[in-house]
N, C-alpha and C positions, 0 to 999 in steps of 0.2 A: 221535271224530268226525274225519272226514277233511276237510281244507281243501285246495282246489286253485285255482290261478290259470291262466287260459288263456295268459297271456303274462307274462314277466318281463323285466327288463333284465339282460343278461349280457354281459360283455366289451364294454360300451358300445353294445349293440344290443338291440332288442326282439326276443325269440325266443319260440317256443312252449315251454311248460313241461310236462314229462312227470313231474314229481315231485308227490306229495301230502304234506301235513303232517298228522301224527297229533296231535290235541289230546285230552287226557284230559278227560272230563266231570267237572265238580265237583259236589259235593253241593248240591242245591237242596231244602231241607226244605219250602219252600212249594209247590213243584211236585211234590214227592214223588219226585224223580229221585235215583238213587244216583250216587256217584262211581265213576270207573273206577280200579281198582287197577293200578299199573305191572306187577305180576307176573302178572296175569290178563287184561289187555286183549289182544284178538286183533289182531295186526299183519297186515293184509291183504297179499296178494301184490302185486307190482309195486313201482315205485320209491316208497318211503315214507321220510320224514324223521321219526324218532321222538324223543320227549323223552329227555333224558339219563336220567331215572329209569327209563324203560322199557328203554333199552339196558342199564343196570346190572342191572336185575331179570331180564332175559331174554337176557343176553349169550351164554350157551351156545347157544341156538337161533338167535339172530340173526347171530352171527359168521360162519356159513357162507354167508350170503346176500350177494350182490354188489350188491343193489339197496336197500341200507339207508344212510340218512344219519342224522345226529343233530342235534337242536337244543338250544341252551342257553338257559335262562331267565336274566333279569338277575342273579339272586342265585347262579348257579352258576358255578364257576370252570373255565377252560379246562384247567387242569392235571389235571382229572378224566379227560380224554381222552388224556393224553400217551402212554400205551402202546397206544392203539387208533387213533390218527389215520390210520394207513396203511390201515385197513379201510373208510374212508368216502370216497365220491366227492364228497360234499357235507356241509359242516357249516354249520348255520344258527344265527343268533343272533336271539332274539326281542326285539322292542321293543313291549311291551304298551301303552305310551304314548309319544308322540313326545318327551315331556319327560324320559324315562328314558335317560340317557346312558351307563349302565354297559356297554352292549354295545360301545361304541367301544373301551374298554380291553380287553375280552375279545378283540375282533378283533385288536387290536395284539399282544396276548400270543400268540395263535395263530400269527400270521405271524412275529413277531420272536423270540420266546423258544422256541416249540415248533416253528418252521420248517414249519408246515403249508402245503403247496403246492397243495392241491385247491381246489375251489370253496368260497368263503366267502360265504354268502347272508344278507342282512338280511330278516327276516320280521316281520310284525305291523303296527304303526302307522308305516309307512315313507312319508315324504313327500319331495317334490322338494327342499325346503330342506335336507334332511339328506344327500342323495346325495353331494355334493362331499366333505364331511368323512368320510363313511363310506368312500368310495373311498380317501381318504388313509390311513385306518386299516387298510386291507387287504381290504375287501369288494370282490368282483368280480361279484356278482349281487345283484339287488334285487327282492323281491316287494312292490311298492308297494301301497298301499291300493287296493282294487278300485273305490272310489267316485271315484277320481281318474283323469285321463287319463295313461296310461303314456307316451305319446309326448311329452307336455309334461314329465313327470318326467325323461325322458331328457336334456332340455336342462339339468337341474340339475347334470349331470356336467361341464359346461363353463362354469359361472357365473364362474369366475375364470381369468385367463390366467397368473398367477404366484402363487407361494406363498412365504412368508418362512421357515416352519419346516421342519425336517427331519421325515420320517415314513416310513411303509412305502414309499410310492411314490417319494419323492425323499429320498435319504439325507443330503444336505448342506443346511444352511440357505442362504438367499439370499446372505448376505455371503461365504460360502465358494465360491459358484458364479460370482460376477462379480468381475472385477478393476476397480478404479477408480483413476484417476489423482488421488490425494489428496495435496495438498501441506500439510504441517503448518506453521502459522504460530505461532511461539513467543509471539506476543502473544495467541493464542487463550486464552480463559479455561480451557478444558478441557485445554490442552496438558500432557502429562506425567502425566495421571491414569490 
């Protein structure tokens, strides 16, 4: 099943989206529908972001295409793509539930450990409240939930004016970025600790 958004947030702006996300159908015994197999599912022409399992099963035929991206499920590791990252214009990380935070670590690893420089997109149950932290971990594109206002979600990227911690976007913590005129009083209880 192909999933597409009319618009996404990319580089802090709302833009038209020309990519589709391929989702594999799962077995539904009650409805009588069969599951898609990664090695036999047909990947349509055009810009398609395929699951990692489809990429791994059909790598030989998909590697020649320039219009293929890949998405990772929460339980999949970024290291599975380390030898192929240069082949993808976009890598997406799926958030099946907004409470599942494993994608933040995956994004951080793609940017900091594997040095991925292309588009890193959050897909799935992506909400405004998450965008600021997602951006800090390395995401630069967001396919927000379609039942929410994307222009309102865009405001989530500017919720905070300053951050304390170091991350992908700011390499030094706040105490390393600002000089303070601090005088040490030897009568201070914490002096010398």
